[in-house]
N, C-alpha and C positions, 0 to 999 in steps of 0.2 A: 504715904507711899502705898500702894495696894498691893495685894498679896503677891501677883504675879511680878510686878519690879521688884519686890523683895526678894523674891526666889531667884529670879534671873540675876540682879546683882551678886546676890552669895553664890550662885552657879558659875558665876565669872570671877569672883574672888578664889574660890576653891579651887578652880582649873588652873589659875593662875598659880596658885601656890602649890600646885602639884608639879606643875612645869618647872619652876623654881627650884624646888626641893629636888628634883631629877636632876638640874645642873649642876646645884650644889653639891650632890653628892658625887658627881664627876669632878668638881672642881674645875671647871672651866672659868678661864678668866676672858671676858670679852665686853665689850661695850654696854652699858645699861639700855641703851637705845635700841639693841639688838635683842640683849637679854629678854627684856619685858614683852615684846611682841612674839620673840621664839617659844618664852614659856607658855603663854596663854595656847598657840597652837598645839605645842607638845601635849599640853593639859585637855584640850577637846580629842585628840587620838587617845590619851590613856582614859578618857572616862569613857567613851565608848567600847573600848576594851573591857571594862569593868561592868558595864550593862550587859558586854555579851558572856561576860562571866556568870551574873544574875541567871540568864537565860541557861546556860550548862548546870549551874547548880540547883536548878527547878525551882528557883527563888521566883514568887510573882514580880511582875514589873507593873511597879506603879509610880505615884510621884514620890513616895517615901522611900521605896526601895532606889530609886534612879539618883536622887539625891543622896541617900545615905551611903552608896558605894563610893560617890566621888569624895563624901566626906573621909572614907576610910583612907582612899588614895592620897588625899591630902595630908593626913597624918601620918601616914607610911611613910610618904616622901620625905618629910620633915622630921620624922623620928629620932634620928641620928642628929640630933642639932647641933653639936660640936663640929661636926661637917660640913653643916650647910649654912651655918653661922655666919662664916666670912661673906657669902654670898650675899645674904640680908644687909651685912653691913657695908658693901658697896652700893646697893642700891641706895641706901639711906644717904650716902654721900652730898653735899650739896651739889646741885646741878649746875653746869658751865655750858650754857647755850652760847652760841654765835652765830645765829640766824641774821641774813641779811635782807634787804629790802626783795630782792629776786627771790628768796626763799618764802618770806611771805605772801610774794604773789603766787607763787606755785601751790602752796599751801591753801589760799584761799580761794583758787580755782577748781581745786582738789575737793575742798570742802562741798562746794555747791554739787559737784558730780557724786559725791560718795553720800552725800545726804539723800540725794535721789534713791541710790542703791538701798538705803536703810527704807526709806518711806514705802518702795517700791515691794521690798521683804516683808515688811509688816503688813501693807494694805492690800497688795495683790494675793490672790487664790493663787495656788499651785497650778501651772498650767501645761507644763511640757509634758506629754503623752507617757513617756518613761516612768515620772514621777506619780502622775496619777493614777496609773495602772500598775505601778511598780512599788517603789520606793516608800511613796505617803501613804499609798493604800494598807500597806504590810504594818508600817508603825501607827495609822490609828487603829487597825483589828489590835496589834500588841497591847495597846492599852486599855483596849475592851476585854480582849480573853486574859490579858495579864502573861501572853507569853509571844515570842515572836515567831514560834512554830504554832500557827494560827489557822483558822479555817480559809483563809485567803488562798494558801497552796493546795488544799483538799477539795473546795467546795467545786462540785461538777458542772454550775451554771458559769464558773469564771476559767474554766479550761480552754485554751487557746486566745483567752483574751488579755491576760497579764503580759505587761513588758518581762523582758528577762533581766531587768536591771536588779530586782530582789536578789538574784543567784549568784550575782559578781559584785556587787558594790555594797557591803557592810555599813562602811562609816557614815555615808548620807544618810541611810535609812536609820541608823542608830541615834545618830543626832537628830534626825525628827521625833525621834520617841522621846528623846531627852525634853527637846523644846516645845512639842505637844503638852508633855507632862508639866511642863512649868505652867502652862496655859495660853501659850500663844496659840491664836484662833489656826494658823497655817503653818507654823512650825519653823519655817525655813528663814526666819530671822539670824539664826545662826551663820547662814551664808554670807550675810551682810557683814557681822561680826568677825567672821574669819577673813573677809576679803578686805576690810579696812585695817584689820592687824598685820595683813601681808602687806598692804601699800605702807603702812609705817615701816615694817622691816624693810622694804626695798627703797625706802626713803634713805634710811639709816645708811645700808649696805651701800649705795650708790655714792653718798657724801664722803666716805671713809675711800672710796677709790679715786675720784676725780674732783675736779674744782666744783664748789657747791652750783654753781650756775647751770654748767653743762649736766650735773647730775640732776638740777630741777626738770631741765628740758628733757632728758632722757627717762624721767619718771612719770613725767604728763605723757610723753608718747606711750608709754605701756597702760597708763589707765584709761586713755581715749582711743586705744586701739577699739574697733567697733564690736566684734565679738567677744572680745575679753569682757569688754564693758558690761555687755548684756547679760553676760553669764555670772555675773555678780548678784543677779537679783533671780535667775531663773534656775530653778532646783534641777540640778543635775549632779552627776558624780564629778565632773572633768574639773571644776575650778580647784575644787579641794583637792583633788588629786595633783593638780598642777602646784597647788600650795606646798604641800608635803614635799613632793619632789624636789622645787628648787630649792626649799631650805634642807633638804639633805645634801643637796649637790654644792651648797655653798659650804656646809661644814665639811664634806669632802675635799673642796678644793683649799679650804683656809688649812685643814688637816696635813694636808701634803706640803702646803708652804710652811707652816710652823713644824713640821716634823714631829707631830705629837699625837698621838695613839688617840688619844682620849677624845680629840675631835672627830676620830673616825666612829666612834662610841655614838655619840650624838647624831652623825650621819647615817650609823644604821639604824637609828630608834626613828629617823624622819622617813629614810627611803622603807622602811617597813610599815610604817604609816601610809604611803605611796601604794605599796601593795596591799593594804587593807581596804583601800578606796576604788582602786580599779583594776579588774583582772590583768589585763596584759600588760600592768607595769613591771611583773615579774620578768616579764622577757625582755624589758628595755634596762631593768637593772641588771641583769646577766652579761648584758652586750657592754654597758659602760664601766662597769667594774672589770671585766675582762680587757677592754681596751685601755683602761687606767693602769693596768700593772705595769708597765714601764716607767710611769710616775712614782707609782707606790714603792716597786722596789728601790729607786733612786733614793726615796726619802726614809724608809724604815729598813731597807737590808732585806735581801731575800727571803730569809725565814718569819720575820714578823710582818713582811707586807703579805706572804701567802697565807699565813694563819688570818692575819685580820680581814684579807680579801672573802675568804673561804666563810669568817664569821659572819660578816656583813650579808653576804649571799644566802647563808642558813638563817640568818634571823627575820629577812625577808621573806624566804620560802616559808619558815615557821607562822608568820603572821596570815600567809597567803595560806597556807594548809590548815589552819584553824578553822576559817568558813568553809573552804572549798573542798576540804578532805574530813575534817573531824565532824563539822556540823552537817555535811550533806552525807557523810557514811553512818553517822549514830544517831542524830536527832530528827533530820527533815524526813518527812514520809515521802516526799516529791521531789528528786533531784534532777537536775537538766542533764540531757544528754549530750555532751559536747560533742562527742564523735560527728553527730548529724550535722555540725556546722564546719568540718572540715572540708575543705575544696580536693582533698586529695593527693596533699601534699607541694612543695614547692615548685608549680609549674613556671617555668620560664616565660611562656606566652602570658600567662595571668599575671605574673609579677612584673612584667614590662608594662602590659596595660595598668595596672595598679601605680606604677611608678610613675608613669607619663601623666597618669589623671591627677595624681597627687601633686608631685611637683611642680608640673608645667600648668595645671589649672588652680587647684585648690590654694597652694601656698603662695600663689601671686596674685591671689583674688583680694583687689584692693579694698572691695566692699566688705569683705570679712576682717582683714587686718589694716586696712587703712595704709600707712605709709611704713609701718614698724619692720616689715621683712624687707621692703625696699631700702629703709635706711641702713639695716643691718648689713645688707650685700653692697652697699654702696662706698657705706662708712670702713667696711673691713677692706674694699679694693682700695679706695683711696688712702687707706693706713698703709697699705703694703706697698703703693706706689711712693708715697712720700717718704716714709721712714724704713722701710724694704723690713719692717717686723711685722709681726702677726698680736702680739699681746700674751694673752693666757692662753696657749695653744690647747692646755686640758679643756677649757672651755668649747673650743671648737670640735674636740673629739667628743664631749657628750652631745652635744648638739647635732654632730653627724650620725651619732650612734642611736639617737633618737628616733631622727628620721628613717633610718634603715631599719631600726626596728619594726615601725609604724607600718613600712612598706610589707615587711615580712609577715605581720600579723593581718593585713589586709590581703595578701596572698594566700595565707593558710587556712583563715576562717573566712567563711561565705557572708557571715553576719556581719563582720567588721567593713563596713562600706564606707569608701572614702568621702562622701558627703555628710556622713555621721558619725561614725566612731573615729575616723583617722582626722576627721576635721578639728573636733575637739580635741583630739592626741595634740595637736599643736600647741595647745595650752602649755605644754610641759617647755616647749621650745622657746616662747617669747620671752619670760622673764631671763632666760640665759642668754639669749639674743642682746637685750639691754644690759646686762652685765659685761659680755663681752665689748660691747662698744665703750662702756666707761673706762673698762681695761686696756682699752686699745692704745698703741703708741700717739694715734692722732688726737684722741682724746686727751692724753698727757700734755701732748704739745701745745694745744690749744688753752689746757686749763694754766700751765705755766703762762704764756703771754697774757691771760686773762688776769692772774696774779701780778704780776708785773706792773702792768697797767693801773690796776687797784694801787698798788703801793705808789708808782710814782704820782696818781691822783691825790694820795694821801699826804703828801710832802708839801 
């Protein structure tokens, strides 16, 4: 094993241990098939926060310091061993798999698709403009200069030529630093790792809600969604943002279902990661938490629900503020002037134009989203007609809030264009649509019939 492969494996292992340790500290008890991928995703987020802490402490960024801060995080997360040990004991339990032939078929198809994701991430250079003239450029220079605050921001020859993404997307840029410091030529292999991990997570979630055959069909429907699939190996901020946001949403739904505040803590971590990965997400988080109050009040009581909602909002705001307020205000010599991007307020005319273009043209574009959005709409309507029930209404609240928040962002900010910013913002909605279909009464009805058919055949 060469040095790059060795450091890569050790990095993944330590990120995993960091995430598992944090979950162990929260004493959350959930399936190993969910814990393992969720822990790696969480560990990736915490690693970038650690690298950012190096910059704040004026420690030179290098392969040694980037790996060292991860080792500190992993040790710190697992230091209270009596607390986290039960989580590791559950991981060591004998696995009990019940894969059927249709699961194997779905996994074989997905492996071919995801192999292409890994291959493209490893062999293809960074091609999107926002990455070449922003995220990746800052990361490469950070490893040369030893600091994120480097000459890319101040060089007069680059003025007006940079993307604005380095100013509002720290996660992807920091992950480029991590993976370029490991020795990967183009860095963005981390994106493939995160997307495969999230695919694993979605597979486990869907199988826990609906019959495995239906779960496999819905899972493949998400993976082969054209725009979703392409951005699993195109370096941008949006796919990572969708991964964090969806994971935070799932923990939130489970917290309300279980009436367990500890799950809200996990949700807060992932929603904070979502705010760390894209700027406008803080607006979406404010919308969904406010709209979810009727459910949180019912699940936790008035006082606990209000405290929990406020705490989650503040956690996401702190994540947002670390970069956009602290770093811009204290460390970075050239900060963006966001007031120049304001359109002048909530104009009804502009809002109607954005909404009609977004909902009427962008969201229904089959070339971008395949039949995923259509499947969601048709499945929801048929479910209502057949069963007169909606499934999990909180999922529909979150989907609606995301769409409304994106329209408001497109109305208020001139740089948030429908065919770029809002288009990729739809990534946050797609997994929730698939989860909503899995939890729909129609899917449950079909699943029950499939199960009865299987049992009849087995006799």
